[in-house]
C-alpha positions as CSV (number, residue, x, y, z in Angstrom):
1,A,11.9,15.6,13.8
2,M,10.2,12.3,12.3
3,A,11.7,9.0,12.6
4,L,13.3,8.8,9.6
5,S,14.4,12.6,9.1
6,G,17.6,13.1,7.3
7,V,16.9,9.6,5.8
8,R,17.7,10.3,1.8
9,V,15.8,8.4,-0.5
10,L,15.9,8.3,-4.5
11,E,12.6,6.7,-5.9
12,L,12.6,5.9,-9.4
13,A,9.1,6.6,-11.0
14,G,6.9,3.6,-11.5
15,L,3.4,2.7,-10.7
16,A,1.1,1.9,-7.8
17,P,3.6,0.0,-5.5
18,A,6.8,1.8,-5.4
19,P,5.1,5.1,-5.1
20,L,3.3,4.0,-2.0
21,C,6.9,2.9,-0.4
22,G,8.0,6.2,-1.3
23,M,5.3,8.0,0.4
24,I,5.3,5.8,3.5
25,L,8.8,6.8,3.9
26,A,8.4,10.7,3.2
27,D,5.2,10.9,5.8
28,F,7.4,9.6,8.4
29,G,9.9,12.4,7.5
30,A,12.8,11.0,4.7
31,Q,13.9,13.0,2.1
32,V,12.5,11.3,-1.0
33,V,12.9,12.3,-4.6
34,R,11.0,10.8,-7.3
35,V,13.1,10.3,-10.5
36,D,10.9,11.0,-13.0
37,R,11.3,10.3,-16.9
38,L,11.1,13.8,-19.2
39,S,7.4,15.2,-19.1
40,Q,7.6,14.6,-23.2
41,S,7.8,11.0,-22.3
42,A,6.0,10.6,-19.2
43,A,2.6,11.1,-17.5
44,A,2.5,12.2,-13.8
45,T,0.7,8.9,-12.8
46,D,2.0,9.2,-9.5
47,V,-1.3,9.8,-7.1
48,Q,0.8,9.1,-4.0
49,A,3.5,11.6,-4.5
50,R,2.6,13.4,-1.1
51,G,6.1,15.0,0.6
52,K,8.1,14.4,-2.6
53,R,10.1,16.3,-4.9
54,S,10.7,15.7,-8.3
55,L,14.0,15.1,-10.7
56,A,13.3,14.8,-14.3
57,L,16.2,12.6,-15.6
58,D,16.7,10.8,-18.8
59,L,18.0,7.3,-18.0
60,K,18.2,6.0,-21.2
61,R,20.9,8.8,-22.2
62,P,24.4,7.7,-20.6
63,Q,24.6,11.3,-19.2
64,G,21.5,10.6,-17.5
65,A,22.2,7.3,-15.9
66,A,26.0,8.6,-15.0
67,A,23.6,11.5,-12.9
68,L,21.8,8.7,-11.4
69,R,24.8,6.9,-10.4
70,R,26.7,9.8,-8.8
71,L,23.2,10.5,-7.0
72,C,23.2,7.2,-5.3
73,G,26.9,8.0,-3.9
74,R,25.4,10.4,-1.9
75,A,21.6,8.3,-1.3
76,D,20.5,6.2,1.7
77,V,18.2,4.2,0.0
78,L,17.4,3.5,-3.7
79,I,13.7,2.4,-4.7
80,E,13.7,0.8,-8.0
81,P,10.3,-1.2,-9.2
82,F,11.5,-1.9,-12.9
83,R,11.7,-5.6,-14.5
84,H,14.5,-7.9,-13.9
85,G,17.7,-6.9,-15.9
86,V,16.6,-3.1,-16.7
87,M,18.9,-1.2,-14.3
88,E,22.0,-3.8,-15.3
89,K,21.7,-2.8,-18.8
90,L,21.9,0.6,-17.7
91,G,25.0,0.1,-15.8
92,L,23.3,0.7,-12.2
93,G,22.7,-2.5,-10.8
94,P,23.6,-3.3,-7.2
95,E,27.1,-4.9,-8.1
96,V,28.1,-1.1,-9.5
97,L,26.1,0.9,-7.1
98,L,26.8,-0.8,-3.7
99,Q,30.3,-0.6,-4.6
100,E,30.5,2.9,-4.9
101,N,28.3,3.5,-1.9
102,P,28.7,0.2,0.4
103,R,25.9,1.9,3.1
104,L,23.3,2.2,-0.2
105,I,20.2,0.1,0.4
106,Y,19.0,-1.2,-2.7
107,A,15.3,-2.0,-2.7
108,R,14.2,-3.6,-5.9
109,L,10.2,-3.8,-5.8
110,T,9.0,-6.2,-8.4
111,G,5.9,-8.5,-9.3
112,F,7.7,-11.8,-9.2
113,G,11.2,-11.1,-7.8
114,Q,14.6,-11.2,-9.3
115,T,14.8,-14.9,-9.8
116,G,12.4,-17.6,-10.8
117,K,10.3,-18.9,-13.9
118,Y,8.3,-15.5,-14.2
119,A,11.2,-12.9,-13.2
120,K,11.3,-11.3,-16.9
121,S,7.4,-11.7,-17.0
122,A,4.8,-8.8,-17.0
123,G,2.0,-8.7,-14.5
124,H,-0.4,-6.9,-12.2
125,D,-1.7,-7.4,-9.0
126,I,-4.1,-10.0,-9.8
127,N,-1.5,-12.0,-11.0
128,Y,1.0,-12.1,-8.2
129,L,-2.0,-12.4,-6.1
130,A,-3.0,-15.8,-8.3
131,V,0.6,-17.4,-8.3
132,S,0.9,-16.6,-4.2
133,G,-1.8,-18.9,-3.7
134,V,-4.1,-16.1,-2.2
135,L,-6.4,-15.9,-4.8
136,S,-7.7,-19.3,-4.7
137,K,-8.9,-18.2,-1.3
138,L,-10.8,-15.1,-2.3
139,G,-14.4,-15.3,-3.7
140,R,-17.9,-16.4,-2.7
141,K,-19.6,-19.7,-3.0
142,N,-20.2,-21.0,-6.6
143,E,-18.4,-18.0,-7.7
144,N,-15.0,-17.5,-9.8
145,P,-11.9,-16.2,-7.4
146,Y,-12.3,-12.8,-6.9
147,A,-9.3,-10.1,-6.4
148,P,-10.4,-7.5,-3.8
149,V,-9.4,-4.5,-6.4
150,N,-5.4,-4.1,-6.1
151,L,-5.0,-3.8,-2.7
152,L,-3.5,-6.8,-1.5
153,A,-0.5,-7.8,-4.0
154,D,0.3,-3.9,-5.3
155,F,-0.1,-2.0,-1.9
156,A,0.4,-4.4,1.2
157,G,2.9,-7.2,-0.4
158,G,4.6,-4.8,-2.7
159,G,4.6,-1.4,-1.5
160,V,4.2,-1.7,2.5
161,M,6.8,-4.7,2.9
162,C,9.1,-3.2,0.8
163,A,8.6,-0.3,2.7
164,L,9.3,-2.5,6.2
165,G,12.3,-4.3,4.7
166,I,13.9,-0.4,4.3
167,V,13.2,0.4,7.6
168,I,14.7,-3.1,8.7
169,A,17.8,-2.8,6.5
170,L,18.3,0.8,8.0
171,F,18.2,-0.3,11.6
172,E,20.7,-3.0,10.5
173,R,22.9,-0.7,9.0
174,A,23.0,1.2,12.3
175,R,25.0,-1.5,13.9
176,S,27.1,-2.8,10.9
177,G,27.4,0.3,8.5
178,R,26.7,-1.4,5.4
179,G,23.6,-1.3,2.9
180,Q,22.2,-4.4,1.2
181,V,19.6,-5.2,-1.8
182,I,16.4,-6.1,-1.1
183,D,14.4,-8.3,-3.5
184,A,10.8,-7.3,-2.6
185,S,8.6,-9.5,-4.6
186,M,4.7,-9.0,-4.5
187,V,4.8,-12.7,-4.7
188,N,6.5,-13.4,-1.9
189,G,4.7,-10.6,0.1
190,V,1.1,-11.2,-0.1
191,A,2.1,-15.2,0.7
192,Y,3.7,-14.1,4.0
193,L,0.5,-11.6,4.7
194,S,-1.0,-15.2,4.3
195,S,0.6,-16.5,6.8
196,F,-2.2,-16.7,9.1
197,L,-4.4,-18.8,6.1
198,W,-1.5,-21.7,6.0
199,K,-0.9,-21.9,9.6
200,S,-4.6,-22.0,10.8
201,Q,-5.6,-24.7,8.2
202,N,-5.4,-27.4,10.6
203,L,-8.2,-25.2,13.0
204,G,-10.8,-26.4,10.7
205,F,-11.4,-22.1,9.4
206,W,-10.8,-23.5,5.8
207,S,-12.3,-27.2,5.7
208,Q,-15.1,-26.1,3.5
209,P,-14.9,-24.9,-0.2
210,R,-14.1,-21.5,-0.7
211,G,-17.1,-19.5,0.3
212,E,-18.4,-21.7,3.0
213,N,-15.9,-20.9,5.8
214,L,-16.2,-18.9,8.6
215,L,-14.1,-16.0,7.4
216,D,-14.9,-16.1,3.4
217,S,-18.5,-15.5,3.5
218,G,-19.8,-18.6,4.4
219,A,-21.2,-17.4,7.8
220,P,-24.2,-15.8,8.4
221,F,-22.5,-13.9,11.3
222,Y,-19.4,-12.9,9.3
223,E,-21.2,-10.9,6.2
224,T,-22.4,-7.6,4.8
225,Y,-26.1,-7.2,4.8
226,R,-28.2,-4.2,2.6
227,T,-30.3,-1.9,4.6
228,S,-33.5,-0.4,3.5
229,D,-31.7,3.0,2.3
230,G,-29.3,0.4,-0.4
231,K,-26.2,1.0,2.4
232,F,-24.6,-1.7,3.8
233,M,-23.9,-3.5,7.6
234,A,-20.9,-5.0,8.2
235,V,-21.3,-8.3,10.9
236,G,-18.3,-10.1,12.4
237,A,-19.9,-11.7,15.5
238,I,-17.8,-14.6,16.1
239,E,-17.6,-15.2,19.5
240,P,-20.3,-16.5,21.1
241,Q,-21.1,-13.9,23.5
242,F,-20.7,-10.9,20.6
243,Y,-23.2,-13.6,18.4
244,K,-25.6,-13.3,21.4
245,Q,-25.6,-9.3,20.8
246,L,-26.0,-9.8,17.4
247,I,-29.3,-12.1,17.5
248,K,-30.8,-9.7,20.5
249,G,-30.1,-6.5,18.2
250,L,-32.0,-8.2,15.3
251,G,-35.0,-9.1,17.7
252,L,-34.3,-12.5,17.4
253,N,-34.7,-15.5,20.1
254,L,-31.5,-17.3,20.4
255,D,-33.4,-20.4,21.9
256,E,-35.4,-20.7,18.9
257,L,-32.5,-20.8,16.4
258,P,-29.9,-23.5,15.3
259,D,-26.5,-23.5,17.0
260,Q,-24.3,-21.1,16.0
261,M,-21.9,-23.3,14.4
262,S,-24.1,-25.5,12.5
263,F,-22.7,-25.0,8.7
264,S,-25.8,-27.0,7.1
265,D,-27.9,-24.1,8.7
266,W,-25.7,-21.1,7.4
267,P,-27.6,-20.8,4.2
268,E,-30.8,-20.5,5.6
269,M,-29.7,-17.8,8.4
270,K,-28.3,-15.5,6.0
271,K,-31.5,-15.4,4.2
272,K,-33.3,-14.6,7.6
273,F,-30.4,-12.2,8.6
274,A,-31.0,-10.4,5.6
275,S,-34.6,-10.1,5.3
276,I,-34.4,-8.6,9.0
277,F,-31.5,-5.9,8.1
278,A,-33.5,-5.1,4.9
279,Q,-36.0,-3.4,7.1
280,K,-34.4,-0.4,8.4
281,T,-32.0,2.1,7.4
282,Q,-28.2,2.2,8.0
283,A,-28.6,4.8,10.3
284,E,-31.4,2.8,12.3
285,W,-29.0,0.0,12.6
286,C,-26.5,2.0,13.8
287,S,-28.6,3.1,16.8
288,I,-29.1,-0.2,17.8
289,F,-25.8,-1.6,17.6
290,D,-23.3,1.3,18.2
291,S,-23.5,0.8,21.7
292,T,-22.9,-3.1,22.1
293,D,-20.1,-5.6,21.2
294,A,-22.2,-7.5,18.7
295,C,-19.2,-6.5,16.1
296,V,-21.8,-4.7,13.8
297,T,-20.7,-1.6,12.2
298,P,-21.5,0.3,9.1
299,V,-20.0,0.2,5.8
300,L,-18.7,3.9,5.1
301,S,-18.5,4.8,1.6
302,F,-15.5,7.3,0.9
303,N,-17.8,10.1,1.2
304,D,-18.9,9.4,4.5
305,V,-16.3,7.8,6.1
306,A,-14.3,11.1,7.1
307,S,-17.1,12.7,9.1
308,H,-18.0,9.6,10.8
309,Q,-17.7,10.4,15.0
310,H,-14.9,7.7,15.8
311,N,-12.7,9.0,12.3
312,K,-13.2,12.5,13.4
313,E,-12.5,12.0,17.0
314,R,-9.1,10.5,16.1
315,S,-8.5,12.6,12.9
316,S,-8.2,9.3,10.7
317,F,-8.4,11.6,7.6
318,I,-6.6,14.8,6.7
319,K,-7.3,17.3,4.3
320,D,-4.1,18.9,2.0
321,D,-4.3,22.2,1.1
322,Q,-6.4,21.6,-2.2
323,G,-8.8,20.0,0.0
324,E,-8.4,16.8,-1.0
325,I,-9.4,14.3,1.9
326,S,-6.9,11.1,2.3
327,P,-5.9,8.6,5.1
328,R,-3.5,10.1,8.1
329,P,-0.5,7.8,7.7
330,A,-0.6,4.8,10.4
331,P,0.5,3.8,12.7
332,V,0.6,6.6,15.0
333,L,4.0,7.3,17.1
334,S,3.9,9.0,19.9
335,R,7.1,10.9,20.3
336,T,7.7,11.0,16.7
337,P,4.8,10.9,14.6
338,A,4.6,11.1,10.8
339,V,3.5,14.8,9.7
340,P,2.5,14.4,6.2
341,S,2.9,17.3,3.6
342,R,-0.1,19.4,2.7
343,K,1.5,20.7,-0.3
344,R,0.1,19.5,-3.7
345,D,2.1,17.1,-5.5
346,P,5.2,17.7,-7.3
347,F,5.4,18.6,-11.1
348,I,7.7,16.2,-13.3
349,G,11.0,18.0,-13.1
350,E,10.3,20.6,-10.6
351,H,12.7,20.3,-8.0
352,T,15.2,19.3,-10.5
353,E,17.9,22.2,-10.0
354,E,17.7,22.3,-6.3
355,I,18.3,18.5,-5.9
356,L,21.3,18.3,-8.0
357,L,22.6,21.4,-6.1
358,E,21.9,19.8,-2.5
359,Y,23.6,16.1,-4.1
360,G,27.0,18.2,-5.0
361,F,26.3,19.0,-8.9
362,T,27.8,22.7,-9.8
363,K,25.6,25.1,-11.7
364,Q,27.8,24.4,-14.5
365,E,27.2,20.7,-14.5
366,I,23.6,21.3,-14.1
367,A,23.7,23.5,-17.3
368,K,25.6,20.9,-19.5
369,L,23.2,18.2,-18.3
370,Y,20.2,20.7,-19.5
371,S,21.9,20.6,-22.7
372,E,22.6,17.3,-23.4
373,K,19.1,17.0,-22.8
374,A,19.5,14.6,-19.8
375,I,17.3,16.5,-17.0
376,E,14.8,18.9,-17.2
377,F,13.1,21.6,-15.5
378,K,9.5,22.3,-14.8
379,N,10.6,25.8,-15.5
380,P,12.8,26.1,-18.4
381,K,14.2,29.5,-17.3
382,A,15.8,27.8,-14.3
383,N,18.3,30.0,-12.6
384,L,21.4,28.7,-14.2
């Protein structure tokens, strides 16, 4: 059995962060039900639906909201991604649901959190990153702050932190027998993620303006360089012993170069390194650096990453039944590793009937909900 086997999760359909949170739980064995809106008012935008089943439910209809309330009575976890106050308007706030099921873990995953000036405001990853302070640190010299797609706030500060909160709450519930509400704010999550930036300020790592520091593209030995075939190499030779091997691999003489930590020489050294890296292909640089501790690695594209020898040896990427490649769940547990589903993602409403039956609804009750247009089946000729 996987680590989260037997844990029942209801994930209210939303965008990027909540689906990742649900997928993590499903990958490690939880029974995750994605509660979708009816297909007329919803597109299947969840590309992180691996291992989930779909129940189509109209929460705007009283019968649909009542059905969810009943489902929560038998669930362990509810993942709720709506803006502040939406669930309360539906009569599905934590005060109601936790009173009926004191063991429920009610995870509220939002950008700005449940309180504060922006609690009711719309936003996206770049906004949460901005308000967390982290965005001010990202970007090259003399350029605007730069958001690295939507990985940091949405997924790391949001989906992953929320999954961590759920697992912590499940662990605590094993002792107390009681559920609780999780206020997972992407602003707070990504700020917490940046704890090292805060706590290392006195070490001088961030004493220069943005883009001129050791780890933010200021240093020539912590940078990416274009190769002669238009690909890139990533260099992270921070420690002197690693830097020495970098210099050797580049065919340079350490004694003839400025001191590694001479800030004023960094721009010139970058140009020197760039001109050397541009003289060979990525494969040629790999043959020079792969057997060293120079901390130089190829920047792999999505097309190349699964076939790279290191990733192949670790089975770091998996292929589903449709032939699509995606990353293997992490971290790898020795006794109860994640065994991700290889089936296709569910259609909206595909499992409505079987889920309701599992959660204690009778066939008559299901037929009534269907006639009231509170639920939907992928196959309207479901066996009622």
